[in-house]
Structures are given as C-alpha cells and as structure tokens.
C-alpha positions in Angstrom: 14.9 0.9 -1.1 13.7 2.1 -4.2 10.0 0.0 -5.6 8.7 -0.9 -9.0 5.1 -1.2 -8.7 3.1 -2.8 -11.1 -0.2 -2.1 -12.3 -2.7 -4.7 -13.8 -6.6 -2.9 -14.6 -8.6 -6.2 -15.7 -11.1 -3.9 -18.7 -9.8 -0.6 -18.0 -9.9 1.5 -20.9 -8.6 3.8 -22.6 -11.1 6.1 -21.3 -11.1 4.8 -18.0 -7.4 6.4 -18.0 -8.2 9.7 -19.1 -10.5 10.5 -16.7 -7.9 9.0 -14.6 -5.6 12.0 -15.9 -5.3 14.9 -13.5 -3.1 12.3 -10.7 -1.0 11.8 -13.5 0.0 16.2 -12.3 -0.1 15.2 -8.8 1.9 12.4 -8.8 5.2 14.5 -10.3 4.6 16.4 -6.6 4.4 12.9 -5.2 6.5 11.9 -2.0 9.4 9.5 -3.3 8.1 9.3 -6.9 10.4 8.5 -9.4 8.6 8.1 -13.4 5.3 6.5 -14.4 4.4 4.6 -17.1 1.1 2.9 -18.8 -0.3 0.9 -21.9 -3.6 -1.0 -22.9 -2.8 -4.9 -22.2 -5.2 -7.7 -23.7 -8.3 -7.4 -21.3 -6.6 -3.9 -19.4 -5.0 -1.9 -18.7 -1.2 -1.5 -17.0 0.5 0.3 -15.2 4.4 0.0 -14.0 6.7 2.9 -12.4 9.2 3.4 -9.6 9.7 5.5 -7.1 11.9 5.7 -4.0 9.7 3.3 -1.1 6.9 0.8 -1.5 6.1 3.0 2.1 5.7 6.1 -0.5 3.6 4.4 -3.4 0.9 3.0 -0.9 0.4 6.5 1.3 -0.1 8.4 -2.0 -2.4 5.7 -3.6 -4.5 6.1 -0.7 -4.4 9.2 -0.7 -5.2 10.2 -4.1 -6.4 6.9 -6.8 -8.6 5.6 -4.2 -10.6 8.3 -4.0 -10.9 9.0 -7.5 -11.6 5.6 -9.1 -14.1 4.7 -10.7 -17.7 3.8 -8.2 -17.7 0.2 -8.8 -14.5 -0.4 -11.1 -12.6 -3.5 -9.5 -8.7 -2.2 -7.9 -6.1 -2.7 -9.6 -3.9 -6.0 -8.5 0.1 -4.2 -8.1 2.7 -5.5 -7.5 5.7 -4.4 -6.2 9.7 -5.3 -7.4 12.9 -4.3 -5.7 15.4 -2.5 -7.0 19.4 -2.2 -7.2 21.1 1.1 -7.3 
C-alpha cells in the first residue's frame, strides 16, 4: 500500500539540505518512489514523499540517506501514513 512519509529534521538548514541534493537525482530511480517535496518549518526542515510501500522507502533510506547524512547531525524523525487509492 502506498505511504506518505514525513520526516522532521530539527535544526536543519538550507545549506544542509543543499548538501543532500545529489540524493534527489538518485531518488527518482529508486524502486517504489513516487514524489518528493521539502521545505523549511519553524525550528528545522520537513521532507514529505510518497512511496509505493514503507519497505521501499526504508530500503532506500538505509542504503542512500543514512550514509550521506552529515556527521553528528541527528537523524530525522520519520512517520508514515497509509494512502488510499
């Protein structure tokens, strides 16, 4: 089932997100990826994505995002909501 992934990144900045920009090119080819959006929120940054499944997102995140995350930066708080057709 398709999911909406929402990640909250406390303290994240435009510069930090710009550093992760190369991942956006890779994500388009990721299994199960549908759409990505992100932007500033009070106290940090929010990323939202739609994936075919939570497992597809988690596989991509573990292989691509975690290794690219800035050292010492806290990992995002991630939630998932199931989407209906």
